[in-house]
Phi, psi and omega in degrees: 000313182295322179295321179294317180296317179295318180296316180296318180297315180295324179295318180296314180297316180298317183296320180290320185285335184262357175281152179301142183249119176232143178091193188278159174252155184199148171233133182226135172247122182241134176248123179249148175231110195248126172274092190267116174269143187236140168222154176153190181208167179214156176210149177211130183221166175236179178297330186265340186219118178291136181279152177268135174286118189247122173288129187296322182265318184282316182274322187254353174071025178296145173302142187281345178206156174207163181266131187238118171279143181220137178250131177233131177242133182230126176246119181255126177238085184067244180268005180246144179222144170248130183233121175242143179217157180210134177212142177220135183211165179224142173240140181231157176182169174212152185206141171274121189292140176255000176208161177284136180230157175237132180217116176060035179087003180244136179258139177237128187270167178301143180071010176273132178278122182239128175261136183237136173237128177240118178250131182232131173239129179236127175226158179205153171223117184237146171254128182245122182242119180278129177253320182234125183225357185230345188301308182291325179299320179291324182286328182233099183300335180288345178275122184283324184198143174226151176216134175225131183193193188255141171246130182217130180177207183221137173252144179241127181237131175228129179231148177219121180245127179235123174254131183231132178222145178295338182273312187255353183083207184250145174226125183243136173230138181216163178197154178213149183202137169274138183235114175292141183224159176215147181187195183229157174222158176216135181227138182226122179249135183224173176054052180056041178066018176276340176237125182233126176249135184216141175216155179194159179210139174223158178180166176183156174242129185212169176219124184224123175052045178081004179249119178266134184220141173231138181219137174217133184223125179227135177220155176216127182216154176238132185238124175254139180228089178241145179059026176075013181240099179286135173209161183194180181225140180215172176222136182222154177230127173239126175239123187228133178221112182234132180224119175272117185264023178284182182296326174258077189286141176221131181222151177215137179235118187233137169239112180245132181205157176156172178280153173217152172249155182206159170220164185213160175236126186231138175204000000 
């Protein structure tokens, strides 16, 4: 997995650096603060004990939302851009079980109090290639700049689920996988570049070394830049489905969505 992730990352960087560079260069650091709402389920089984499909909020009592900080770095080389991002978050909860469940070879009985911790790490490296940048600008003079292009890269997902009970102790299951993705983006700048609207989506379904993965990411944001201080508001949706089909199978299905605020530093 690590070799595949490293190879994909180096390929993306090489492709961006060796393409012709036209236009301005730029580096931007963006900090996002995301109110992430969660839905989903998880399961973990062994050869001897079939795992129970567990709803994260209804069965395990996870909090339905938490605040997630995210760092995004963007390097623009003319019409080419490299975008890296990193976010890490945790969800916690506890629930008194209303049915018997099995998780990772351990059984938990009815009326047993179970505490759950879910840790999620999301990283990405994307190459952004602009294909159309002037058509809409010519048609609408009030539009300062437009960009439409391709997103190509890799997303990295790591999850860790821990169930803890005073009766059975703790059981931890984890998994991580790099997921190649492809998609499109669109950017529209107005009011002498003081208002910027941007949207993009990437996704892919893949299977690597016995691990099946699906990923979909959609975002929409508005950025205001007055008095030299950029800030904005956005909304994003992440859908992740990872299933390890080995003898000790572990799977997680996550839907993360919510509003975020952000600010950035550009030079």
